[in-house]
Backbone as CSV, one residue per row, in Angstrom:
resi,resn,N_x,N_y,N_z,CA_x,CA_y,CA_z,C_x,C_y,C_z
1,MET,60.442,119.347,87.033,61.900,119.583,88.045,63.392,118.713,87.438
2,ASP,63.829,118.946,86.750,64.880,117.764,86.182,65.803,117.742,87.709
3,VAL,66.884,117.060,87.090,67.757,116.033,88.244,68.778,117.693,88.416
4,PHE,69.251,118.063,87.416,70.515,119.580,87.090,69.803,120.438,88.403
5,THR,68.212,120.956,87.472,67.868,122.344,88.569,67.816,121.730,90.459
6,LEU,67.013,120.557,90.502,67.206,120.000,91.572,68.754,119.850,92.391
7,SER,69.371,119.477,92.015,70.803,119.150,92.580,71.554,120.900,92.714
8,LEU,71.347,121.532,91.557,71.295,123.120,91.914,71.182,123.964,93.160
9,TRP,69.363,123.746,93.186,69.425,124.114,94.477,69.929,123.407,95.937
10,ALA,69.957,122.236,95.770,70.195,121.400,96.963,71.859,121.968,97.340
11,LEU,72.759,122.502,96.020,74.156,123.179,96.314,74.281,124.543,96.828
12,ARG,73.000,125.256,96.312,72.686,126.729,97.253,72.660,126.608,98.904
13,LEU,71.106,125.649,98.788,71.085,125.407,99.961,72.121,125.331,101.416
14,GLY,72.856,124.165,100.605,74.039,123.537,101.522,75.081,124.774,102.059
15,PHE,74.983,125.551,100.513,76.381,126.964,100.771,75.722,127.970,101.994
16,VAL,74.314,128.257,101.527,74.056,128.768,102.564,74.176,128.351,103.694
17,LEU,74.429,127.082,104.424,74.006,126.670,105.541,75.408,126.219,106.135
18,LEU,76.463,126.249,104.996,77.695,126.528,105.743,78.047,127.977,105.992
19,ILE,77.299,128.741,105.840,77.527,130.344,106.290,76.789,130.470,107.218
20,TYR,75.955,130.005,107.471,75.654,130.282,108.713,76.225,129.317,110.122
21,VAL,76.476,128.591,109.536,77.967,127.564,110.559,78.731,128.400,110.508
22,PHE,78.916,129.180,109.758,80.370,129.958,110.347,80.220,131.502,111.017
23,PHE,79.025,132.115,110.662,78.992,133.113,111.716,78.542,132.356,112.847
24,PHE,78.144,131.016,112.984,77.538,130.977,114.369,78.829,130.609,115.407
25,PHE,80.166,129.515,114.712,81.689,129.633,115.183,82.139,131.031,115.716
26,VAL,82.227,131.678,114.712,82.298,133.377,114.399,81.837,134.072,116.172
27,ALA,80.494,133.700,115.844,80.053,134.549,117.306,80.155,134.110,118.643
28,ARG,80.290,132.742,118.367,80.679,131.926,119.529,82.180,132.011,120.497
29,ALA,83.219,132.421,119.384,84.095,132.813,119.734,84.174,134.224,120.092
30,LEU,83.621,134.999,118.923,84.067,135.902,120.255,83.074,136.603,121.569
31,TRP,82.008,135.749,122.018,81.188,135.318,122.834,82.019,135.173,124.153
32,ARG,82.969,134.079,123.837,83.915,133.609,124.482,85.048,133.994,125.025
33,ASP,85.548,135.086,124.137,86.739,136.180,124.290,86.677,137.366,124.959
34,LEU,84.881,137.347,124.579,84.679,138.907,125.925,84.175,138.576,127.209
35,ARG,83.861,137.287,127.130,83.357,136.924,128.574,84.483,136.690,129.345
36,ALA,85.803,136.074,128.692,87.493,135.988,129.418,88.036,137.089,129.582
37,GLY,87.677,138.546,129.032,87.952,139.414,129.183,87.405,139.819,130.376
38,VAL,86.023,139.669,130.411,85.543,140.651,131.974,85.918,139.765,132.990
39,ALA,86.051,138.071,132.742,86.052,137.877,134.259,87.632,138.491,134.408
40,GLY,88.337,138.755,133.431,89.515,139.335,134.302,90.132,140.554,134.051
41,ALA,88.876,141.285,133.725,89.073,142.938,134.293,89.380,143.304,135.366
42,GLY,88.861,142.574,136.518,88.897,143.183,137.370,90.026,143.151,138.862
43,ARG,91.043,142.378,137.691,92.405,141.839,138.689,93.615,142.488,138.529
44,PRO,94.278,143.035,139.090,95.788,143.638,138.994,96.746,142.599,137.766
45,LEU,97.328,143.848,137.282,98.146,142.969,136.376,99.635,142.645,137.347
46,ALA,99.586,143.242,138.397,100.960,142.957,139.405,100.560,143.721,140.413
47,ARG,101.654,143.484,141.510,101.406,144.607,142.711,102.737,144.525,143.303
48,LEU,102.739,145.967,143.978,104.336,146.378,144.416,104.397,146.264,145.835
49,LEU,105.502,145.653,146.437,105.494,145.351,147.884,106.340,145.823,148.282
50,VAL,105.926,147.000,149.522,107.044,147.961,150.244,108.060,147.443,150.755
51,VAL,109.178,147.042,150.688,110.279,146.684,151.355,110.872,147.669,152.449
52,GLY,111.017,148.724,152.284,111.514,149.197,153.212,111.030,150.688,152.919
53,SER,111.102,151.478,153.985,110.713,152.978,154.041,110.820,153.475,155.687
54,PRO,112.220,154.583,155.003,112.602,155.020,156.440,111.897,155.982,157.200
55,GLU,111.159,156.679,156.244,109.826,157.458,156.690,109.102,156.759,157.731
56,GLY,108.798,156.236,156.964,107.346,154.972,157.223,106.355,155.156,156.535
57,ARG,106.333,155.879,155.510,105.455,156.372,154.544,105.276,156.214,153.160
58,PRO,104.925,155.212,152.037,104.028,154.163,152.802,104.985,152.847,154.071
59,GLN,104.207,152.478,154.384,104.751,151.151,156.090,105.295,150.558,154.714
60,ALA,106.476,149.618,155.460,106.591,148.214,154.680,105.537,147.603,155.202
61,GLY,106.078,146.631,153.707,104.726,145.356,154.050,103.187,145.727,153.248
62,THR,103.310,147.141,152.708,102.421,147.860,151.677,102.244,146.626,150.902
63,SER,101.111,146.165,150.205,100.660,146.199,148.805,99.878,146.522,147.648
64,ILE,100.579,147.479,146.639,99.997,148.359,146.416,99.836,147.534,144.760
65,ALA,98.786,147.330,144.649,97.710,147.181,143.035,98.288,147.820,141.710
66,LEU,98.779,147.222,140.480,99.593,147.854,139.635,98.072,147.553,138.515
67,ASP,97.969,148.957,137.537,97.680,149.254,136.316,98.481,149.129,135.597
68,ALA,97.834,149.294,134.125,98.748,148.730,133.206,99.776,149.958,133.168
69,VAL,99.617,151.113,133.815,99.961,152.412,133.668,100.134,153.141,134.673
70,ASN,101.452,153.219,135.750,100.990,153.886,136.925,102.390,154.792,137.247
71,SER,102.220,156.074,137.613,102.848,156.986,138.045,103.141,157.407,139.442
72,LEU,104.712,157.334,139.505,104.866,157.220,141.268,105.546,158.949,141.652
73,GLY,105.561,159.539,142.566,105.949,160.595,142.675,105.454,160.845,143.986
74,ARG,105.357,162.160,144.281,105.011,162.794,145.828,103.855,163.835,145.553
75,ASP,103.243,164.017,144.117,102.356,164.594,144.280,100.993,163.886,143.826
76,VAL,99.834,164.600,144.467,98.638,164.094,144.843,97.708,163.230,143.225
77,ASN,98.286,163.676,142.668,97.879,163.250,140.937,98.188,162.369,140.606
78,ASN,99.335,161.598,141.055,100.340,160.362,141.042,99.343,159.214,141.215
79,SER,99.099,158.171,140.385,98.616,156.962,140.867,98.754,156.688,142.175
80,ILE,100.340,156.306,142.449,101.114,155.713,143.742,101.556,156.920,144.309
81,VAL,101.239,157.508,145.268,102.360,158.731,145.649,103.011,158.549,146.765
82,LEU,103.537,158.859,147.121,104.840,158.242,148.033,105.381,159.928,148.708
83,ASP,105.146,159.623,150.244,104.810,160.620,150.750,106.488,160.652,151.510
84,ASP,107.668,160.946,151.098,109.221,160.805,151.012,109.733,162.003,150.798
85,SER,110.669,162.699,151.725,111.198,163.209,151.397,112.422,163.949,149.938
86,PHE,112.736,162.439,149.922,113.811,162.088,148.660,112.779,161.828,147.396
87,VAL,111.758,161.702,147.338,110.672,161.682,145.964,110.574,162.778,145.271
88,SER,110.912,162.579,143.774,110.336,163.997,142.986,108.537,164.107,142.831
89,SER,108.267,165.167,142.553,106.719,165.316,142.279,106.721,164.214,141.644
90,GLU,107.075,164.421,140.699,106.619,163.058,139.367,108.059,162.529,139.210
91,HIS,108.309,161.164,139.647,109.408,160.807,139.804,109.540,159.611,138.888
92,ALA,108.966,158.821,138.682,109.048,157.386,137.874,107.614,156.870,137.362
93,LEU,107.998,155.884,136.178,106.764,155.921,135.653,106.860,154.457,135.978
94,LEU,105.905,153.478,135.871,106.113,151.933,135.521,104.708,151.420,134.781
95,THR,105.329,151.156,133.503,104.300,150.532,132.953,104.266,148.733,131.912
96,PHE,103.380,148.446,131.697,103.208,147.309,131.300,103.179,147.239,129.611
97,ARG,103.843,146.647,129.141,103.818,146.939,127.557,104.015,145.442,126.803
98,GLY,102.593,145.058,126.460,102.662,143.679,125.694,102.994,142.745,126.917
99,ARG,104.076,142.306,127.035,104.367,141.169,127.808,105.207,141.651,129.130
100,ALA,105.730,142.965,129.506,107.155,142.973,130.263,106.549,144.146,130.843
101,TRP,107.343,144.638,132.211,106.871,145.571,133.005,108.262,146.442,132.356
102,TYR,108.006,148.002,132.381,109.291,149.158,131.938,108.903,149.854,133.622
103,VAL,110.360,150.374,133.720,110.137,151.182,134.570,111.008,152.616,133.913
104,GLU,110.409,153.637,134.228,111.002,154.790,133.757,111.384,156.153,134.449
105,ASP,112.502,156.553,134.855,113.076,157.628,135.560,112.409,158.574,134.551
106,ARG,111.719,160.052,135.502,110.900,161.129,134.578,111.687,162.114,135.239
107,GLY,113.098,162.237,135.521,113.880,163.533,135.406,113.796,163.847,136.854
108,SER,114.129,162.851,137.246,114.066,163.200,139.025,115.486,163.594,139.161
109,THR,115.174,164.517,140.912,116.491,164.858,141.540,117.359,163.755,141.565
110,ASN,117.175,163.063,142.707,117.666,161.807,143.072,117.722,160.195,142.510
111,GLY,117.079,159.862,141.459,117.167,159.155,140.465,116.150,157.791,141.129
112,THR,116.605,157.057,139.840,115.380,155.982,140.185,116.064,154.483,140.163
113,TRP,116.071,153.785,141.364,116.798,152.895,141.329,116.582,151.661,141.018
114,LEU,117.071,150.414,140.333,116.592,149.489,140.243,117.897,147.968,140.132
115,ASN,117.534,147.398,141.749,118.167,146.626,141.788,119.606,147.051,142.227
116,GLY,119.613,147.928,143.100,120.456,148.747,143.139,121.351,149.806,142.078
117,GLN,121.414,149.670,140.999,122.309,150.509,140.292,121.245,151.551,139.518
118,ARG,121.345,152.530,139.047,120.700,154.162,138.991,120.299,153.766,137.596
119,ILE,118.927,153.764,137.107,118.491,153.836,135.665,118.612,155.394,135.264
120,GLU,118.771,155.455,133.652,118.537,156.471,132.631,117.545,156.157,131.438
121,GLY,116.478,157.532,132.022,115.888,156.412,130.938,114.667,155.300,131.389
122,LEU,114.464,154.297,130.431,113.817,153.123,130.577,114.227,152.164,130.545
123,ALA,113.906,151.523,131.590,114.443,150.094,131.971,113.968,148.775,131.737
124,PRO,113.951,147.729,131.764,112.961,146.337,131.668,112.836,146.412,133.109
125,LEU,111.565,145.590,133.871,111.562,145.302,134.817,110.933,143.729,135.190
126,GLY,111.276,142.959,135.700,111.238,141.607,135.998,110.807,141.339,137.283
127,TYR,109.772,140.244,137.917,109.284,140.208,139.000,109.994,139.592,139.632
128,GLY,110.126,140.289,140.887,111.078,140.260,142.178,111.935,141.155,142.250
129,ASP,112.224,142.460,140.934,113.392,143.225,141.073,113.001,144.215,142.145
130,GLU,113.909,145.016,142.155,113.253,146.042,143.607,113.732,147.444,142.612
131,VAL,113.049,148.060,143.017,113.294,149.235,141.914,112.908,150.308,143.798
132,GLN,113.704,151.455,143.562,113.944,152.269,144.637,113.540,153.722,144.455
133,VAL,112.616,154.630,145.184,112.210,155.423,144.777,112.650,156.638,145.503
134,GLY,113.506,157.223,145.543,114.072,158.165,146.605,114.487,157.076,147.744
135,GLN,113.736,157.207,149.083,114.160,156.158,150.467,112.995,154.916,150.193
136,VAL,112.003,155.265,149.747,111.358,153.812,149.547,111.637,152.777,148.668
137,ARG,111.891,151.639,149.038,112.171,150.114,148.414,110.860,149.457,148.034
138,MET,110.794,148.773,147.052,109.316,148.196,146.533,110.075,147.271,145.713
139,ARG,109.267,145.933,145.189,109.710,144.716,145.081,108.403,144.280,144.425
140,LEU,109.012,143.898,142.257,107.982,143.573,142.324,107.075,142.381,142.459
141,GLU,105.830,142.062,142.189,105.604,140.733,142.568,104.204,140.384,141.188
142,ARG,104.197,139.001,141.519,103.036,138.736,140.712,101.869,138.731,141.410
143,PRO,100.595,139.038,140.474,99.366,139.545,141.642,99.014,138.079,142.046
144,ARG,98.367,138.566,143.697,97.589,137.044,143.701,96.628,136.214,143.203
145,GLN,96.976,135.198,143.886,95.941,134.385,143.252,94.257,134.082,143.509
146,VAL,93.558,134.050,142.839,91.760,134.003,143.766,92.145,132.639,144.074
147,SER,91.173,132.023,145.357,91.704,130.959,145.210,90.683,130.097,144.614
148,PRO,90.072,129.183,144.349,89.448,128.254,143.453,87.778,128.326,144.415
149,GLN,87.829,128.648,145.616,86.362,128.358,145.932,85.846,129.706,145.804
150,ALA,86.668,131.182,145.974,86.326,132.163,145.612,85.712,132.354,144.259
151,SER,86.425,131.968,143.390,85.564,132.208,141.865,84.850,131.622,141.515
152,LYS,83.906,131.622,140.868,82.598,131.293,140.041,82.746,130.560,138.451
153,PRO,82.991,129.302,138.261,82.882,129.176,137.054,82.122,129.846,136.353
154,LEU,82.507,130.306,135.021,81.648,130.699,133.813,80.453,129.579,133.255
155,PRO,79.144,130.293,133.038,77.911,129.010,132.833,78.122,128.208,131.458
156,PHE,78.683,128.834,130.878,78.832,128.201,129.377,79.781,127.058,129.480
157,ARG,81.074,127.459,130.221,82.205,126.287,130.710,81.927,124.771,131.190
158,ARG,82.669,123.549,130.510,81.927,122.375,130.651,83.568,121.963,131.645
159,ARG,83.361,121.893,132.648,84.649,121.066,133.680,84.986,119.986,133.250
160,PRO,86.160,119.377,133.291,86.167,117.798,132.789,86.193,116.726,133.917
161,ALA,85.730,115.714,133.916,85.385,115.351,135.173,86.167,114.887,136.040
162,ARG,86.235,114.794,137.315,87.982,114.652,137.834,88.057,112.953,138.212
163,ARG,89.861,112.746,137.926,89.593,110.941,138.207,90.548,111.000,139.159
164,ARG,90.658,110.400,139.671,91.417,109.507,140.723,92.533,108.512,140.277
165,ARG,93.925,109.431,140.410,94.898,108.575,139.607,95.603,107.213,140.980
166,TYR,96.197,106.154,140.809,97.032,105.613,141.967,98.132,105.292,141.245
167,GLY,99.931,105.652,141.972,100.619,105.514,141.338,101.242,104.436,140.710
168,THR,101.220,103.404,141.494,101.842,102.136,141.457,100.392,100.888,141.786
169,MET,100.830,99.424,141.206,100.081,98.460,141.863,99.901,98.365,143.159
170,ALA,101.007,98.373,144.068,100.740,98.882,145.578,99.196,99.433,146.008
171,ASP,99.303,100.494,145.314,98.023,101.433,145.918,96.798,101.100,145.643
172,ILE,96.457,99.875,144.579,95.287,99.209,144.193,94.369,99.053,145.825
173,HIS,94.982,98.851,146.678,94.416,98.309,147.662,94.014,99.135,148.206
174,LYS,94.106,100.888,148.016,93.438,101.885,148.581,92.545,102.137,148.174
175,LEU,91.638,101.437,146.817,90.933,101.739,145.629,89.487,101.712,146.979
176,PRO,88.796,102.657,146.740,87.421,102.499,147.702,86.490,101.120,147.124
177,GLN,85.519,100.840,148.393,85.006,99.282,148.279,83.666,99.849,147.634
């Protein structure tokens, strides 16, 4: 074999090796993305905290976990059932679109109120805003954070080593001996 043929074969093998390395990195990125999706799948996107309910159903202080689409009303087919005499059967709709929450009035008789103002149609909703449906007032809040002890780390991730930091030279005497 001459040098040209040998170098051509080496170039071919190197190219095939690069293709396999590329597929390895793509597969690893997909695997990590799938694992991250599974880890966050059970957590709610946000929660509604019932601030006031004159008729007592649901009780004040009740926390309701939210999905991406939530229908509010008196009918049992809604995802959030509000047993209040001023709530329509299909009163309002809470949706998470992209990175923002929206509340939509579904043609209710008594209207849907956002921070004390009546809304018509679709309105953006932020964390801490109050939504009133009938006589029930609810506040949108971020989901509760899971404590670090309760959540298990994913097996394929490496955690960085924890280092102690001391603020000033005066803290040097606090170093363990």
